[in-house]
Biotite code that builds the C-alpha atoms (Angstrom):
import biotite.structure as struc

atoms = struc.array([
    struc.Atom([1.601, 1.906, -6.377], chain_id="A", res_id=1, res_name="MET", atom_name="CA", element="C"),
    struc.Atom([4.846, 3.375, -5.492], chain_id="A", res_id=2, res_name="ALA", atom_name="CA", element="C"),
    struc.Atom([7.546, 0.857, -4.754], chain_id="A", res_id=3, res_name="VAL", atom_name="CA", element="C"),
    struc.Atom([10.742, 1.636, -2.921], chain_id="A", res_id=4, res_name="TYR", atom_name="CA", element="C"),
    struc.Atom([13.541, -0.757, -3.825], chain_id="A", res_id=5, res_name="THR", atom_name="CA", element="C"),
    struc.Atom([16.992, -0.795, -2.256], chain_id="A", res_id=6, res_name="TYR", atom_name="CA", element="C"),
    struc.Atom([19.950, -1.894, -4.308], chain_id="A", res_id=7, res_name="GLY", atom_name="CA", element="C"),
    struc.Atom([23.436, -2.351, -2.918], chain_id="A", res_id=8, res_name="ALA", atom_name="CA", element="C"),
    struc.Atom([23.078, 0.361, -0.274], chain_id="A", res_id=9, res_name="GLU", atom_name="CA", element="C"),
    struc.Atom([20.361, 0.983, 2.302], chain_id="A", res_id=10, res_name="VAL", atom_name="CA", element="C"),
    struc.Atom([19.823, 4.611, 3.302], chain_id="A", res_id=11, res_name="SER", atom_name="CA", element="C"),
    struc.Atom([18.117, 5.072, 6.669], chain_id="A", res_id=12, res_name="PHE", atom_name="CA", element="C"),
    struc.Atom([17.097, 8.595, 5.554], chain_id="A", res_id=13, res_name="ALA", atom_name="CA", element="C"),
    struc.Atom([14.633, 7.044, 3.092], chain_id="A", res_id=14, res_name="THR", atom_name="CA", element="C"),
    struc.Atom([12.670, 4.931, 5.593], chain_id="A", res_id=15, res_name="PHE", atom_name="CA", element="C"),
    struc.Atom([10.027, 7.604, 6.221], chain_id="A", res_id=16, res_name="ASP", atom_name="CA", element="C"),
    struc.Atom([8.990, 7.291, 2.562], chain_id="A", res_id=17, res_name="THR", atom_name="CA", element="C"),
    struc.Atom([7.617, 3.753, 2.900], chain_id="A", res_id=18, res_name="TRP", atom_name="CA", element="C"),
    struc.Atom([7.479, 2.930, 6.629], chain_id="A", res_id=19, res_name="SER", atom_name="CA", element="C"),
    struc.Atom([4.669, 3.737, 9.076], chain_id="A", res_id=20, res_name="ASN", atom_name="CA", element="C"),
    struc.Atom([7.117, 3.494, 11.985], chain_id="A", res_id=21, res_name="GLY", atom_name="CA", element="C"),
    struc.Atom([9.335, 6.390, 10.839], chain_id="A", res_id=22, res_name="ILE", atom_name="CA", element="C"),
    struc.Atom([8.077, 9.968, 10.489], chain_id="A", res_id=23, res_name="SER", atom_name="CA", element="C"),
    struc.Atom([11.356, 11.874, 10.208], chain_id="A", res_id=24, res_name="SER", atom_name="CA", element="C"),
    struc.Atom([15.052, 11.272, 9.709], chain_id="A", res_id=25, res_name="ASP", atom_name="CA", element="C"),
    struc.Atom([15.809, 11.507, 13.442], chain_id="A", res_id=26, res_name="GLU", atom_name="CA", element="C"),
    struc.Atom([16.320, 8.497, 15.730], chain_id="A", res_id=27, res_name="ASN", atom_name="CA", element="C"),
    struc.Atom([15.801, 6.046, 12.863], chain_id="A", res_id=28, res_name="VAL", atom_name="CA", element="C"),
    struc.Atom([16.142, 2.389, 13.808], chain_id="A", res_id=29, res_name="THR", atom_name="CA", element="C"),
    struc.Atom([15.496, -0.834, 11.956], chain_id="A", res_id=30, res_name="MET", atom_name="CA", element="C"),
    struc.Atom([13.133, -1.956, 14.740], chain_id="A", res_id=31, res_name="ASN", atom_name="CA", element="C"),
    struc.Atom([10.975, 1.168, 14.296], chain_id="A", res_id=32, res_name="ASN", atom_name="CA", element="C"),
    struc.Atom([11.135, 0.903, 10.518], chain_id="A", res_id=33, res_name="CYS", atom_name="CA", element="C"),
    struc.Atom([9.764, -2.638, 10.467], chain_id="A", res_id=34, res_name="LEU", atom_name="CA", element="C"),
    struc.Atom([7.480, -2.312, 13.507], chain_id="A", res_id=35, res_name="THR", atom_name="CA", element="C"),
    struc.Atom([4.308, -2.991, 11.503], chain_id="A", res_id=36, res_name="ASP", atom_name="CA", element="C"),
    struc.Atom([5.708, -4.548, 8.361], chain_id="A", res_id=37, res_name="ALA", atom_name="CA", element="C"),
    struc.Atom([3.460, -6.814, 6.306], chain_id="A", res_id=38, res_name="VAL", atom_name="CA", element="C"),
    struc.Atom([4.003, -9.687, 6.634], chain_id="A", res_id=39, res_name="PRO", atom_name="CA", element="C"),
    struc.Atom([4.862, -9.386, 10.308], chain_id="A", res_id=40, res_name="THR", atom_name="CA", element="C"),
    struc.Atom([8.485, -9.059, 11.251], chain_id="A", res_id=41, res_name="ASN", atom_name="CA", element="C"),
    struc.Atom([10.139, -9.800, 14.595], chain_id="A", res_id=42, res_name="SER", atom_name="CA", element="C"),
    struc.Atom([13.068, -8.216, 16.403], chain_id="A", res_id=43, res_name="ASN", atom_name="CA", element="C"),
    struc.Atom([15.968, -8.067, 16.216], chain_id="A", res_id=44, res_name="PRO", atom_name="CA", element="C"),
    struc.Atom([15.989, -6.662, 12.704], chain_id="A", res_id=45, res_name="THR", atom_name="CA", element="C"),
    struc.Atom([18.825, -6.015, 10.283], chain_id="A", res_id=46, res_name="GLN", atom_name="CA", element="C"),
    struc.Atom([19.363, -4.024, 7.096], chain_id="A", res_id=47, res_name="ALA", atom_name="CA", element="C"),
    struc.Atom([19.574, -7.232, 5.062], chain_id="A", res_id=48, res_name="SER", atom_name="CA", element="C"),
    struc.Atom([15.826, -7.681, 5.685], chain_id="A", res_id=49, res_name="GLU", atom_name="CA", element="C"),
    struc.Atom([15.028, -4.709, 3.441], chain_id="A", res_id=50, res_name="ILE", atom_name="CA", element="C"),
    struc.Atom([17.967, -5.000, 1.041], chain_id="A", res_id=51, res_name="HIS", atom_name="CA", element="C"),
    struc.Atom([16.816, -5.963, -2.490], chain_id="A", res_id=52, res_name="ASN", atom_name="CA", element="C"),
    struc.Atom([13.164, -5.908, -1.368], chain_id="A", res_id=53, res_name="ARG", atom_name="CA", element="C"),
    struc.Atom([10.242, -3.974, -2.880], chain_id="A", res_id=54, res_name="ASN", atom_name="CA", element="C"),
    struc.Atom([8.280, -1.954, -0.312], chain_id="A", res_id=55, res_name="TRP", atom_name="CA", element="C"),
    struc.Atom([4.834, -0.587, -1.135], chain_id="A", res_id=56, res_name="PHE", atom_name="CA", element="C"),
    struc.Atom([3.723, 2.871, -0.130], chain_id="A", res_id=57, res_name="TYR", atom_name="CA", element="C"),
    struc.Atom([0.657, 4.692, -1.377], chain_id="A", res_id=58, res_name="GLY", atom_name="CA", element="C"),
    struc.Atom([-2.669, 6.316, -0.627], chain_id="A", res_id=59, res_name="THR", atom_name="CA", element="C"),
    struc.Atom([-6.102, 4.794, -1.089], chain_id="A", res_id=60, res_name="LEU", atom_name="CA", element="C"),
    struc.Atom([-8.863, 7.265, -1.900], chain_id="A", res_id=61, res_name="GLN", atom_name="CA", element="C"),
    struc.Atom([-12.494, 6.193, -2.163], chain_id="A", res_id=62, res_name="VAL", atom_name="CA", element="C"),
    struc.Atom([-15.387, 8.204, -3.628], chain_id="A", res_id=63, res_name="SER", atom_name="CA", element="C"),
    struc.Atom([-18.446, 9.079, -1.538], chain_id="A", res_id=64, res_name="SER", atom_name="CA", element="C"),
    struc.Atom([-20.447, 6.105, -0.256], chain_id="A", res_id=65, res_name="ASN", atom_name="CA", element="C"),
    struc.Atom([-17.771, 3.627, -1.357], chain_id="A", res_id=66, res_name="GLY", atom_name="CA", element="C"),
    struc.Atom([-15.830, 1.076, 0.677], chain_id="A", res_id=67, res_name="PHE", atom_name="CA", element="C"),
    struc.Atom([-12.656, -0.879, -0.082], chain_id="A", res_id=68, res_name="VAL", atom_name="CA", element="C"),
    struc.Atom([-11.232, -3.974, 1.612], chain_id="A", res_id=69, res_name="ASP", atom_name="CA", element="C"),
    struc.Atom([-7.422, -4.089, 1.887], chain_id="A", res_id=70, res_name="ILE", atom_name="CA", element="C"),
    struc.Atom([-5.465, -7.305, 2.298], chain_id="A", res_id=71, res_name="SER", atom_name="CA", element="C"),
    struc.Atom([-1.965, -8.769, 2.247], chain_id="A", res_id=72, res_name="ALA", atom_name="CA", element="C"),
    struc.Atom([-0.361, -11.686, 4.073], chain_id="A", res_id=73, res_name="THR", atom_name="CA", element="C"),
    struc.Atom([-1.127, -11.190, 7.757], chain_id="A", res_id=74, res_name="GLY", atom_name="CA", element="C"),
    struc.Atom([-2.972, -7.908, 7.144], chain_id="A", res_id=75, res_name="TYR", atom_name="CA", element="C"),
    struc.Atom([-6.634, -7.167, 6.541], chain_id="A", res_id=76, res_name="SER", atom_name="CA", element="C"),
    struc.Atom([-8.802, -4.047, 6.743], chain_id="A", res_id=77, res_name="VAL", atom_name="CA", element="C"),
    struc.Atom([-12.499, -4.096, 5.887], chain_id="A", res_id=78, res_name="SER", atom_name="CA", element="C"),
    struc.Atom([-14.633, -1.242, 4.599], chain_id="A", res_id=79, res_name="ASP", atom_name="CA", element="C"),
    struc.Atom([-11.970, 1.455, 4.317], chain_id="A", res_id=80, res_name="SER", atom_name="CA", element="C"),
    struc.Atom([-13.086, 4.850, 3.058], chain_id="A", res_id=81, res_name="THR", atom_name="CA", element="C"),
    struc.Atom([-9.487, 5.858, 2.390], chain_id="A", res_id=82, res_name="GLY", atom_name="CA", element="C"),
    struc.Atom([-6.106, 5.558, 4.090], chain_id="A", res_id=83, res_name="THR", atom_name="CA", element="C"),
    struc.Atom([-2.335, 5.666, 3.690], chain_id="A", res_id=84, res_name="VAL", atom_name="CA", element="C"),
    struc.Atom([-0.846, 2.210, 3.175], chain_id="A", res_id=85, res_name="ILE", atom_name="CA", element="C"),
    struc.Atom([2.840, 1.554, 3.876], chain_id="A", res_id=86, res_name="LYS", atom_name="CA", element="C"),
    struc.Atom([5.215, -1.222, 4.970], chain_id="A", res_id=87, res_name="ASN", atom_name="CA", element="C"),
    struc.Atom([4.019, -3.980, 2.621], chain_id="A", res_id=88, res_name="VAL", atom_name="CA", element="C"),
    struc.Atom([6.871, -6.182, 1.418], chain_id="A", res_id=89, res_name="ASP", atom_name="CA", element="C"),
    struc.Atom([5.735, -7.000, -2.123], chain_id="A", res_id=90, res_name="LEU", atom_name="CA", element="C"),
    struc.Atom([8.419, -9.648, -2.496], chain_id="A", res_id=91, res_name="ASP", atom_name="CA", element="C"),
    struc.Atom([6.612, -11.656, 0.168], chain_id="A", res_id=92, res_name="THR", atom_name="CA", element="C"),
    struc.Atom([2.982, -10.676, -0.386], chain_id="A", res_id=93, res_name="SER", atom_name="CA", element="C"),
    struc.Atom([0.855, -8.987, -3.018], chain_id="A", res_id=94, res_name="ASN", atom_name="CA", element="C"),
    struc.Atom([-1.414, -6.172, -1.880], chain_id="A", res_id=95, res_name="LEU", atom_name="CA", element="C"),
    struc.Atom([-5.068, -6.591, -2.826], chain_id="A", res_id=96, res_name="THR", atom_name="CA", element="C"),
    struc.Atom([-7.621, -3.774, -2.930], chain_id="A", res_id=97, res_name="LEU", atom_name="CA", element="C"),
    struc.Atom([-11.206, -4.976, -3.317], chain_id="A", res_id=98, res_name="THR", atom_name="CA", element="C"),
    struc.Atom([-14.086, -2.605, -4.028], chain_id="A", res_id=99, res_name="ALA", atom_name="CA", element="C"),
    struc.Atom([-16.824, -3.726, -1.637], chain_id="A", res_id=100, res_name="ASP", atom_name="CA", element="C"),
    struc.Atom([-20.142, -3.285, -3.461], chain_id="A", res_id=101, res_name="GLU", atom_name="CA", element="C"),
    struc.Atom([-22.062, -5.051, -0.690], chain_id="A", res_id=102, res_name="THR", atom_name="CA", element="C"),
    struc.Atom([-21.026, -2.452, 1.891], chain_id="A", res_id=103, res_name="ALA", atom_name="CA", element="C"),
    struc.Atom([-21.545, 0.381, -0.611], chain_id="A", res_id=104, res_name="ALA", atom_name="CA", element="C"),
    struc.Atom([-25.060, -0.681, -1.678], chain_id="A", res_id=105, res_name="TYR", atom_name="CA", element="C"),
    struc.Atom([-26.988, 0.901, -3.359], chain_id="A", res_id=106, res_name="PRO", atom_name="CA", element="C"),
    struc.Atom([-23.908, 2.499, -4.925], chain_id="A", res_id=107, res_name="ASP", atom_name="CA", element="C"),
    struc.Atom([-21.895, 0.375, -7.357], chain_id="A", res_id=108, res_name="THR", atom_name="CA", element="C"),
    struc.Atom([-18.223, 0.231, -8.218], chain_id="A", res_id=109, res_name="PHE", atom_name="CA", element="C"),
    struc.Atom([-17.221, 1.843, -11.528], chain_id="A", res_id=110, res_name="VAL", atom_name="CA", element="C"),
    struc.Atom([-13.407, 1.770, -11.864], chain_id="A", res_id=111, res_name="ARG", atom_name="CA", element="C"),
    struc.Atom([-9.974, 2.086, -10.324], chain_id="A", res_id=112, res_name="TRP", atom_name="CA", element="C"),
    struc.Atom([-8.074, 5.271, -11.223], chain_id="A", res_id=113, res_name="ARG", atom_name="CA", element="C"),
    struc.Atom([-4.462, 6.325, -10.678], chain_id="A", res_id=114, res_name="ARG", atom_name="CA", element="C"),
    struc.Atom([-3.722, 9.761, -9.208], chain_id="A", res_id=115, res_name="GLY", atom_name="CA", element="C"),
    struc.Atom([-7.173, 10.608, -7.840], chain_id="A", res_id=116, res_name="GLY", atom_name="CA", element="C"),
    struc.Atom([-10.714, 11.151, -9.082], chain_id="A", res_id=117, res_name="SER", atom_name="CA", element="C"),
    struc.Atom([-9.631, 12.684, -12.404], chain_id="A", res_id=118, res_name="GLY", atom_name="CA", element="C"),
    struc.Atom([-6.804, 10.244, -13.068], chain_id="A", res_id=119, res_name="GLY", atom_name="CA", element="C"),
    struc.Atom([-6.400, 7.660, -15.791], chain_id="A", res_id=120, res_name="ASP", atom_name="CA", element="C"),
    struc.Atom([-8.331, 4.431, -15.515], chain_id="A", res_id=121, res_name="GLN", atom_name="CA", element="C"),
    struc.Atom([-6.434, 1.390, -14.248], chain_id="A", res_id=122, res_name="ILE", atom_name="CA", element="C"),
    struc.Atom([-9.236, -1.163, -14.589], chain_id="A", res_id=123, res_name="GLN", atom_name="CA", element="C"),
    struc.Atom([-12.965, -1.753, -14.096], chain_id="A", res_id=124, res_name="THR", atom_name="CA", element="C"),
    struc.Atom([-12.685, -5.075, -12.236], chain_id="A", res_id=125, res_name="ALA", atom_name="CA", element="C"),
    struc.Atom([-13.436, -4.824, -8.503], chain_id="A", res_id=126, res_name="GLU", atom_name="CA", element="C"),
    struc.Atom([-10.238, -6.585, -7.367], chain_id="A", res_id=127, res_name="VAL", atom_name="CA", element="C"),
    struc.Atom([-6.970, -4.722, -7.936], chain_id="A", res_id=128, res_name="LEU", atom_name="CA", element="C"),
    struc.Atom([-3.896, -6.805, -7.117], chain_id="A", res_id=129, res_name="THR", atom_name="CA", element="C"),
    struc.Atom([-0.663, -4.858, -6.740], chain_id="A", res_id=130, res_name="LEU", atom_name="CA", element="C"),
    struc.Atom([2.644, -6.634, -7.252], chain_id="A", res_id=131, res_name="THR", atom_name="CA", element="C"),
    struc.Atom([6.285, -5.716, -7.824], chain_id="A", res_id=132, res_name="THR", atom_name="CA", element="C"),
    struc.Atom([5.576, -5.361, -11.550], chain_id="A", res_id=133, res_name="SER", atom_name="CA", element="C"),
    struc.Atom([2.360, -3.339, -11.922], chain_id="A", res_id=134, res_name="ASN", atom_name="CA", element="C"),
    struc.Atom([1.491, 0.283, -11.107], chain_id="A", res_id=135, res_name="GLU", atom_name="CA", element="C"),
    struc.Atom([4.961, 0.749, -9.619], chain_id="A", res_id=136, res_name="THR", atom_name="CA", element="C"),
    struc.Atom([4.924, 4.551, -10.004], chain_id="A", res_id=137, res_name="SER", atom_name="CA", element="C"),
    struc.Atom([1.324, 5.140, -8.892], chain_id="A", res_id=138, res_name="THR", atom_name="CA", element="C"),
    struc.Atom([1.088, 6.646, -5.412], chain_id="A", res_id=139, res_name="THR", atom_name="CA", element="C"),
    struc.Atom([-2.672, 7.358, -5.288], chain_id="A", res_id=140, res_name="ILE", atom_name="CA", element="C"),
    struc.Atom([-5.290, 4.687, -6.009], chain_id="A", res_id=141, res_name="PHE", atom_name="CA", element="C"),
    struc.Atom([-8.841, 5.947, -6.393], chain_id="A", res_id=142, res_name="TYR", atom_name="CA", element="C"),
    struc.Atom([-11.897, 3.689, -6.147], chain_id="A", res_id=143, res_name="ALA", atom_name="CA", element="C"),
    struc.Atom([-14.823, 5.247, -7.998], chain_id="A", res_id=144, res_name="GLU", atom_name="CA", element="C"),
    struc.Atom([-18.387, 4.382, -6.998], chain_id="A", res_id=145, res_name="PHE", atom_name="CA", element="C"),
    struc.Atom([-21.682, 5.806, -8.301], chain_id="A", res_id=146, res_name="THR", atom_name="CA", element="C"),
])
């Protein structure tokens, strides 16, 4: 997964990279940036809340007939067929992607790939747990079912 980490300085112009609440570099506010942060954040917000934190951003792609469950602290989506995932504070919560073979039956899960359907294999286990220290440069996670 891609991880955006701020060091000593926080640049508001980078928020649209990892935040669902910001779509351009105009009218950027901390409240909008953290509007749907995982875990949940409350106003008022301040730059120190993102300083030295690791923020997940990436895309989940799922092959035909497949389904993936997405979870993190305070966040859960069942049976996704693909989506953009942003605003997950990996210093507070891991992000877990679970290939749902029950929902995909009769298809079965084969593997996780990085970069899309032709990408390198990450693993064959159904549960992929993303942390601050693994897959930090991967922006596309592909769940392959057959």
